[in-house]
C-alpha positions in Angstrom: 22.4 -111.0 5.6 20.7 -113.7 7.7 17.7 -113.5 10.0 16.6 -115.8 13.0 13.3 -114.4 13.4 10.6 -117.0 13.0 7.9 -116.1 10.4 4.6 -118.2 10.1 4.0 -119.7 7.1 0.7 -118.0 6.7 2.4 -114.5 6.6 5.1 -115.7 4.0 3.1 -113.9 1.1 2.5 -110.6 2.8 6.1 -110.8 4.1 7.4 -111.3 0.6 5.5 -108.5 -0.8 6.8 -105.9 1.7 10.4 -107.2 1.2 10.1 -106.9 -2.5 8.3 -103.3 -2.4 10.8 -102.0 -0.1 13.2 -102.9 -3.0 11.2 -101.1 -5.8 10.0 -104.5 -7.3 6.3 -105.0 -7.5 4.2 -108.0 -8.0 1.7 -108.4 -10.6 -1.0 -111.4 -10.3 -1.1 -113.3 -13.8 -3.7 -116.0 -12.9 -4.5 -117.9 -9.7 -1.4 -119.8 -10.0 1.4 -117.4 -11.3 2.5 -113.8 -10.5 5.1 -111.4 -12.3 7.8 -109.5 -10.8 8.6 -106.0 -12.2 10.7 -102.9 -11.5 8.3 -100.1 -10.2 9.9 -97.4 -12.0 9.4 -99.3 -15.5 5.8 -99.9 -15.2 4.0 -97.0 -13.7 0.5 -97.8 -14.8 0.3 -101.0 -12.6 -2.0 -99.4 -10.0 -5.2 -100.3 -8.3 -6.7 -96.8 -8.7 -6.1 -93.4 -10.1 -7.6 -90.6 -7.9 -7.5 -87.0 -6.7 -9.8 -87.3 -3.8 -8.0 -88.0 -0.4 -11.2 -89.8 0.6 -10.7 -92.7 -2.0 -7.2 -93.5 -0.4 -9.0 -94.7 2.6 -10.8 -97.4 0.8 -7.4 -99.1 -0.1 -4.9 -101.1 1.3 -1.7 -99.6 2.7 0.3 -101.6 0.1 -2.0 -100.6 -2.9 -0.3 -98.7 -5.3 -2.2 -95.8 -6.7 -1.8 -92.7 -9.0 -2.7 -89.4 -7.2 -3.2 -86.2 -8.8 -2.3 -83.3 -6.7 -3.5 -79.7 -7.8 -1.2 -77.2 -6.1 -1.8 -73.4 -6.3 -0.1 -71.9 -9.5 2.1 -69.6 -7.6 3.5 -72.6 -5.4 3.5 -75.0 -8.5 7.3 -75.0 -8.6 7.7 -75.2 -5.1 5.6 -78.0 -4.7 7.6 -80.1 -7.4 10.5 -79.2 -5.7 9.3 -80.2 -2.3 7.8 -83.7 -3.5 10.9 -84.4 -5.3 13.1 -83.8 -2.0 11.1 -85.9 0.0 9.9 -89.0 -1.9 11.3 -92.3 -1.6 13.3 -92.8 -4.7 12.6 -96.7 -5.0 8.8 -96.6 -4.5 7.6 -93.0 -5.1 7.7 -91.1 -8.4 6.8 -87.7 -9.0 5.7 -86.3 -12.5 4.3 -82.8 -13.5 1.6 -82.8 -16.1 0.4 -79.3 -16.9 -0.3 -77.4 -13.8 -0.9 -80.7 -11.9 1.5 -83.3 -10.3 1.0 -87.0 -10.5 2.3 -89.0 -7.4 2.8 -92.7 -8.1 3.4 -94.7 -5.1 1.5 -96.9 -2.3 -1.5 -95.6 -0.7 0.8 -95.6 2.9 3.5 -93.1 0.9 1.0 -91.0 -0.7 -0.9 -90.2 2.8 2.6 -89.6 4.2 3.8 -87.1 1.6 0.7 -85.2 1.4 0.5 -85.1 5.3 3.9 -83.6 5.4 3.1 -81.2 2.5 0.1 -80.0 4.4 2.0 -79.3 7.8 4.7 -77.3 5.9 2.1 -75.5 3.5 -0.8 -75.1 5.8 0.0 -71.7 7.3 1.7 -70.1 4.2 -0.1 -67.3 2.8 -0.6 -66.7 -0.7 1.7 -64.6 -3.0 0.9 -61.1 -3.4 2.6 -58.3 -5.5 3.1 -54.9 -4.2 4.7 -51.7 -5.9 6.6 -49.6 -3.5 7.6 -45.9 -4.7 11.0 -44.7 -3.5 11.5 -41.0 -2.8 14.8 -40.7 -1.2 17.1 -43.5 -2.8 17.4 -45.3 -6.0 15.8 -48.5 -6.9 19.2 -50.2 -7.6 20.6 -49.2 -4.1 17.5 -50.4 -2.5 17.9 -53.9 -4.2 21.4 -54.1 -2.8 19.9 -53.5 0.8 17.0 -55.9 0.3 19.5 -58.5 -1.2 21.7 -58.1 2.1 18.8 -58.5 4.4 16.8 -61.4 2.8 19.5 -63.3 1.2 20.2 -64.2 -2.5 18.2 -61.9 -4.6 19.4 -61.1 -8.0 20.2 -57.6 -9.4 19.0 -55.9 -12.5 15.6 -56.7 -14.4 15.6 -60.4 -13.8 14.8 -62.0 -10.3 15.2 -65.4 -8.5 12.8 -67.2 -6.7 13.8 -68.6 -3.7 13.0 -72.3 -3.2 10.9 -73.1 0.0 8.4 -71.5 1.9 10.1 -67.9 2.5 10.4 -66.8 -0.9 10.5 -63.1 -2.4 11.1 -61.8 -5.8 12.2 -58.3 -6.4 12.0 -56.2 -9.7 13.2 -52.9 -9.9 11.5 -50.3 -12.0 14.0 -47.9 -13.0 11.9 -45.2 -14.9 9.4 -45.0 -12.0 12.0 -45.4 -9.3 9.9 -48.2 -7.8 10.3 -51.9 -6.9 7.8 -54.5 -7.3 7.8 -57.1 -4.5 6.3 -60.5 -4.9 5.9 -63.1 -2.4 3.9 -64.1 0.7 2.2 -61.5 2.7 4.4 -61.6 5.6 7.8 -61.2 3.5 6.2 -58.5 1.3 5.3 -56.5 4.8 8.6 -57.3 6.1 10.4 -55.7 2.9 8.1 -52.7 2.7 8.8 -52.0 6.4 12.5 -52.4 5.6 12.2 -49.6 2.8 10.3 -47.2 4.9 12.5 -47.5 7.8 15.6 -46.7 5.5 13.9 -43.8 3.7 13.0 -42.3 7.3 16.5 -42.5 8.2 17.6 -40.6 5.1 16.9 -37.0 5.9 17.0 -34.2 3.3 17.8 -30.6 4.6 15.1 -28.8 2.6 12.1 -31.4 3.1 9.4 -29.9 5.2 7.5 -31.5 7.7 4.3 -30.8 10.2 4.5 -30.8 13.7 1.9 -30.1 16.3 2.8 -28.4 19.7 0.3 -27.9 22.6 1.1 -24.4 24.3 1.1 -25.2 28.1 2.0 -21.5 29.4 1.9 -19.0 26.4 -0.3 -17.6 23.9 0.0 -19.6 20.7 -0.1 -16.4 18.7 2.7 -14.9 20.6 4.8 -17.8 20.3 4.2 -17.7 16.6 5.5 -14.1 16.0 8.8 -15.0 17.8 9.3 -18.5 16.4 8.8 -17.0 13.0 11.4 -14.9 13.3 13.7 -17.3 14.7 12.7 -19.7 12.0 13.6 -17.6 9.2 17.0 -16.4 10.9 18.0 -20.4 10.9 16.9 -20.2 7.2 18.9 -17.4 6.1 22.1 -19.0 8.2 21.7 -22.2 6.2 21.5 -20.5 3.0 24.6 -18.6 3.5 26.6 -21.7 4.3 25.0 -23.6 1.4 26.2 -21.1 -1.1 26.3 -23.1 -4.4 22.6 -23.9 -4.0 20.2 -21.3 -5.3 16.9 -21.4 -3.1 14.3 -18.8 -3.4 13.4 -17.6 0.1 9.7 -16.6 0.7 9.1 -12.9 2.2 7.2 -13.2 5.2 5.8 -9.9 6.6 5.0 -9.9 10.3 2.3 -7.4 11.0 2.8 -6.1 14.5 -0.4 -4.1 14.5 -2.6 -5.0 17.4 -5.8 -3.9 15.6 -6.0 -0.5 17.8 -6.8 2.5 15.6 -4.3 5.3 16.6 -6.9 7.9 16.2 -9.4 6.4 18.4 -8.7 8.6 21.4 -7.8 11.7 19.6 -11.4 13.1 20.6 -14.9 12.9 19.6 -16.4 13.9 16.3 -18.9 16.6 16.3 -21.3 16.4 13.4 -23.3 19.4 12.6 -26.8 19.4 11.2 -25.4 20.3 7.9 -23.6 17.3 7.7 -20.3 18.4 8.3 -17.7 16.7 10.7 -15.3 18.2 12.9 -12.8 16.8 15.4 -12.7 18.2 18.8 -9.4 18.0 20.5 -9.2 16.3 23.9 -7.9 18.2 26.8 -6.0 15.5 28.1 -3.2 13.3 26.4 -4.0 9.9 28.4 -6.6 7.7 26.2 -10.1 7.6 27.3 -11.0 4.7 29.8 -13.8 2.6 27.9 -16.0 0.3 29.9 -14.4 -3.1 30.6 -14.7 -5.4 27.8 -13.2 -8.7 27.0 -11.1 -8.7 23.5 -12.3 -11.3 20.9 -10.1 -14.4 20.9 -9.8 -14.0 17.2 -6.4 -12.5 17.0 -5.2 -12.0 13.3 -1.7 -13.2 12.6 0.0 -13.3 9.5 2.7 -15.5 10.0 3.2 -18.5 7.4 5.1 -21.2 8.8 3.5 -21.1 12.3 -0.4 -21.1 12.7 -1.9 -20.7 16.0 -5.1 -22.5 16.9 -6.4 -20.1 19.7 -9.6 -22.3 20.8 -7.2 -25.4 21.3 -4.4 -23.3 22.6 -2.2 -25.4 19.7 0.4 -24.4 17.4 1.1 -26.0 14.0 4.3 -25.6 12.4 5.3 -26.5 9.1 9.1 -26.1 8.8 12.1 -27.8 7.5 13.2 -31.1 9.0 16.8 -29.9 9.9 15.5 -26.8 12.0 12.9 -28.9 14.0 15.2 -29.8 16.6 16.4 -26.1 17.3 12.8 -24.9 17.2 11.9 -27.4 19.9 14.7 -26.3 21.9 13.6 -22.9 22.0 10.0 -23.7 22.5 11.1 -25.5 25.8 12.7 -22.2 26.9 9.9 -20.2 25.7 6.8 -22.0 27.2 7.7 -22.0 30.5 5.4 -20.6 33.5 5.2 -16.9 33.4 5.7 -15.1 36.9 3.1 -12.8 38.0 3.4 -9.6 40.0 1.0 -8.0 42.2 1.1 -4.5 42.5 -0.4 -2.4 45.5 -0.6 1.3 44.9 -1.4 3.9 47.6 -2.1 7.3 46.2 -2.4 10.3 48.5 -3.0 14.1 47.6 -3.7 17.0 50.0 -4.9 20.1 48.6 -4.9 23.2 51.1 -6.6 26.3 49.9 -6.3 29.3 52.2 -8.2 32.7 51.7 -7.8 36.0 53.4 -9.8 39.2 52.8 -9.9 42.1 55.2 -10.1 45.7 55.1 -12.5 48.4 54.3 -15.6 47.1 52.4 -18.1 50.3 52.7 -17.5 54.0 53.2 -20.5 56.7 52.7 -20.1 60.3 54.0 -22.5 62.9 53.6 -26.1 62.5 52.0 -25.0 59.0 51.0 -24.8 57.8 54.5 -27.9 56.4 56.0 -28.1 58.9 58.9 -28.6 56.1 61.5 -26.4 55.8 64.5 -25.5 52.0 64.5 -22.6 50.2 65.8 -22.6 46.5 65.4 -21.0 43.1 64.5 -22.3 40.8 62.0 -21.1 37.5 61.5 -22.9 35.4 58.6 -21.3 32.0 57.2 -23.9 31.9 54.4 -22.1 32.5 50.9 -25.3 34.5 50.1 -24.3 37.2 52.1 -24.5 40.7 50.3 -20.9 41.5 51.4 -17.8 39.6 50.3 -16.9 38.7 54.1 -18.6 36.8 56.8 -17.2 38.7 59.6 -18.6 42.6 59.3 -18.0 45.6 61.6 -20.3 48.3 61.2 -20.4 51.8 62.3 -23.2 54.6 61.2 -23.5 58.1 62.7 -26.2 60.9 61.8 -25.1 64.2 60.8 -23.7 66.4 63.7 -20.4 68.3 64.0 -18.9 66.1 61.8 -21.0 64.8 58.5 -22.9 61.5 58.7 -21.0 58.7 57.4 -21.4 54.6 57.0 -18.1 52.6 57.6 -18.1 48.7 57.1 -15.0 46.4 57.9 -15.1 42.8 56.5 -12.6 40.0 57.7 -12.8 36.6 55.6 -10.5 33.8 56.4 -11.3 30.7 54.5 -9.3 27.4 54.7 -10.3 24.5 52.6 -8.4 21.1 53.3 -8.9 18.5 50.6 -7.5 14.9 50.7 -7.6 12.5 48.1 -6.9 8.7 48.7 -6.8 5.9 46.2 -5.6 2.2 46.9 -5.9 -0.1 43.7 -4.1 -3.3 43.3 -3.7 -5.1 40.3 -1.9 -8.3 39.3 -0.2 -8.8 36.1 2.1 -11.3 34.2 6.1 -10.5 33.8 6.7 -7.8 31.1 2.9 -7.2 30.7 1.6 -3.7 31.0 -1.0 -3.3 33.7 -3.4 -0.3 33.4 -5.7 1.2 36.2 -8.1 4.1 35.6 -10.1 5.9 38.1 -11.7 8.7 36.1 -14.6 10.9 36.0 -16.5 12.0 32.7 -17.6 15.6 32.6 -18.7 18.0 29.6 -16.7 20.7 28.5 -18.2 23.9 26.7 -16.7 24.0 23.3 -18.5 27.5 22.6 -21.4 28.2 20.3 -21.6 26.0 17.0 -24.0 27.0 14.2 -27.3 25.0 13.7 -29.3 25.5 10.4 -32.9 25.5 11.2 -34.9 25.4 7.8 -35.0 29.3 7.1 -32.3 30.5 9.7 -29.0 29.7 11.2 -28.8 30.0 15.1 -25.9 29.5 17.4 -26.0 27.0 20.5 -23.6 25.8 22.8 -22.0 22.6 21.9 -20.1 20.1 24.4 -17.5 17.5 24.4 -17.2 14.5 26.7 -14.0 14.1 28.3 -12.4 11.9 31.0 -10.2 13.3 33.8 -8.9 11.4 36.9 -6.1 8.9 37.9 -4.4 6.8 35.2 -1.7 4.5 36.1 0.2 2.4 33.6 2.8 0.0 35.2 5.0 -3.1 33.6 7.0 -4.9 36.0 10.1 -7.1 34.8 11.3 -9.8 37.2 14.8 -10.5 37.4 15.9 -13.8 39.0 18.5 -14.2 41.9 21.9 -14.9 40.6 24.0 -16.4 43.4 27.1 -16.6 41.2 27.1 -12.7 41.2 26.1 -12.1 44.8 22.5 -11.5 43.8 20.4 -13.5 46.3 17.1 -11.4 46.3 14.6 -11.2 43.6 14.7 -7.9 41.8 11.8 -6.0 40.1 12.3 -3.3 37.5 9.0 -1.5 37.3 8.1 1.2 34.6 5.5 3.6 35.8 3.7 6.1 33.9 1.2 8.2 36.2 -1.1 10.8 35.6 -3.1 12.5 38.3 -5.7 15.2 36.8 -7.9 17.3 39.3 -10.7 19.2 37.7 -11.7 22.6 39.3 -15.3 23.4 38.4 -16.2 26.5 36.4 -19.6 28.1 36.2 -19.1 28.2 32.3 -18.4 24.6 32.1 -14.6 25.3 31.1 -13.1 23.5 34.0 -9.5 24.2 35.0 -7.4 20.9 35.0 -4.4 20.4 37.6 -2.2 17.5 35.9 0.6 15.8 37.7 2.4 13.4 35.6 5.4 11.1 36.5 7.0 8.6 34.2 10.1 6.7 35.7 11.7 3.3 35.8 13.0 1.8 39.1 14.5 -1.3 40.4 13.8 -2.6 43.7 13.7 -5.9 45.8 10.7 -8.2 45.9 8.4 -6.6 48.3 9.9 -3.2 48.9 7.8 0.2 48.6 8.5 2.7 46.2 7.8 6.2 47.0 7.0 8.7 44.1 6.8 12.1 45.4 8.3 15.7 44.5 4.9 16.8 43.1 4.5 19.8 45.5 3.1 22.9 44.3 2.3 26.0 45.8 0.8 29.5 44.5 0.0 32.8 46.1 -1.5 35.7 44.9 -2.9 39.0 46.6 -5.0 41.8 45.3 -4.9 45.1 47.3 -7.5 48.0 47.0 -6.9 51.4 48.6 -8.5 54.8 48.7 -6.2 57.3 47.0 -3.8 59.5 49.4 -5.6 58.2 52.5 -4.3 54.5 51.8 -0.6 55.5 51.2 -0.4 57.3 54.6 2.2 55.0 56.8 0.5 53.5 59.8 -3.0 54.2 58.7 -2.8 52.8 55.1 -4.8 49.6 56.2 -7.7 51.5 57.4 -8.5 53.0 54.2 -8.0 50.0 52.1 -8.9 46.3 51.7 -6.5 43.3 50.9 -7.5 39.8 49.5 -4.9 36.9 49.6 -5.3 33.7 48.1 -2.8 30.7 48.6 -2.7 27.1 47.3 -0.6 24.3 48.3 -1.0 20.8 46.6 1.4 17.6 47.7 0.9 14.3 46.1 2.4 11.1 47.1 2.5 7.7 45.6 3.5 4.5 47.4 3.9 1.5 45.0 4.6 -2.2 46.2 5.5 -4.8 43.7 5.2 -8.4 45.1 6.0 -11.4 43.0 3.6 -14.4 43.3 6.0 -17.4 43.9 5.3 -20.9 43.0 4.0 -22.9 45.8 6.1 -25.6 44.9 9.1 -23.6 44.8 8.2 -22.0 48.0 7.7 -25.3 49.7 11.4 -26.2 48.3 12.9 -23.2 49.8 10.9 -23.7 53.0 12.3 -27.1 53.2 15.9 -25.8 52.3 15.4 -23.3 55.0 14.7 -25.8 57.4 17.6 -28.0 56.8 20.0 -24.9 57.0 19.0 -24.1 60.5 21.6 -24.3 63.3 21.1 -26.4 66.2 20.0 -23.3 68.5 17.5 -21.9 65.9 14.2 -22.8 67.6 11.1 -22.4 65.4 9.9 -20.1 68.1 12.6 -17.7 67.8 12.5 -17.4 64.1 8.9 -16.8 64.2 9.4 -14.3 66.6 12.5 -12.8 64.5 10.3 -12.3 61.6 7.6 -10.9 63.5 9.8 -8.2 65.0 11.1 -7.5 61.3 7.7 -7.1 60.0 6.7 -4.7 62.8 9.8 -2.7 62.2 9.1 -2.3 58.7 5.5 -1.2 59.5 6.9 1.3 62.0 9.3 2.9 59.3 6.4 3.4 56.9 3.9 4.9 59.4 6.5 7.5 60.7 7.2 8.5 56.7 3.3 8.8 56.3 3.3 11.1 59.2 6.2 13.1 58.2 4.6 13.8 54.8 1.1 14.4 55.8 1.4 15.0 59.7 -0.7 13.4 62.2 -4.4 12.9 61.5 
């Protein structure tokens, strides 16, 4: 090799040193006139300085040889040795491990280069950590194989290998504990742990329990808990039938359907005598008493085991098996939907007509019993305090003459009482939820004499029981959605009604007579149509005839010598019930938009409005005519 580059004479010494150093030959100064050449690998102690401080290197020249003592982290010792051996200059740089330290023999320039490269590679490297990860769904040996395929060359069994370089991880399986020990950098250990958790999450055990929290949007969590409890146990029983080889003990869950109401609450009031004995008085009517309006407590008792409702937050906590959770969610989507509401308008009308007729002989006195005063008069007195039983009297009195004295009085009474009772309550309820309307009057009923102990004697006094009479309506609507596939385009409502209509008639002994009308039926009508419940017509007649013997039996004049009393009572009751579904505003808007798009070109909005108004008036006219037919003109 030849070079034609000119080199100044004053630079020959430095140039020769560089050339020799590059070829692994060092120069040792023996005296001012002689120098010795030697191989660098054979004489490692021929150095200018031995140091472990990087600041000392800055005081030396670039070609000065030094021994730099490097102290790596104990967990990175082997990796540091491998790194320096890999990147050193084999002719000028020599690496030796001394205990847990590394001696680097090289020029100052080479030492700074290799240290700078080491710092660049290992500056962001985290320290090694160890972590124990428990395995619940997979064996340790199988998990080692999965990690080996993910991270690379990882030995199986109790021994493990260390991967050279920055990305290193060691895995040791603990067979007895079914766990793995991960040793490596923080990042790699976290990645391995996430890999293990992800793998175990994808492995599902059918019998493993899980907790799921659901916020109820449209339903009562207690009601959902009772329904889902039955569905869940049906699914469990089905899975047990399919897994016949397995023996699983199923817990018996008792569902308490009691709503907390004492069945004997309305069976009568308890009468307590002074002696301490209690006796229950029987009610006069069957319907339960209408208590004052109160709001029931929200702490509804539920005994479901796997579904726990939290009523204050409207949430439902479910503790179920993982294999049934998906089906439970599907059932929840169909159950927790907006409930349809129904507005029920009731018009109850009753007409009671009482007619009393009293005519005939009231007073007949002949002879000495007569007053002996000539009198012929007509007396009309509308007061009920009249001394006679009639309000129209015809009096004839004659003194004694050719015919014995006599007094004759004829009474004529015609009483007509027309009583009309009208009630128009309205109530709104949720689908399949009974609604109760009570318009009652509480009165006292005489139970008769009851013994009372007064120290030395026992006295009998009247006892009373409070009872309620009036109108009681219990209605439960069921909404049926339209089914265009079967030709049903209107919304139908099935209405279960239970109506009790009591009318008490006062009595002077505080033992009123109760006239009760009761209807219990089930009908199905189109949304908005009116149901007419009638047929509660009652008519009763009774007559009393009083006659004078022999004279009252003579044909033609028998009525002159007798009196007749006739009572006629007629009662008619009709109920008009109109259920209407309260539609969702959003659905109504969609329906209105569909109707607008389906109109024909000639259907103007004004024409459709007039047509709808005419249909409404026709319906009102038919209803008013039916009302007149039943009750006549007002």
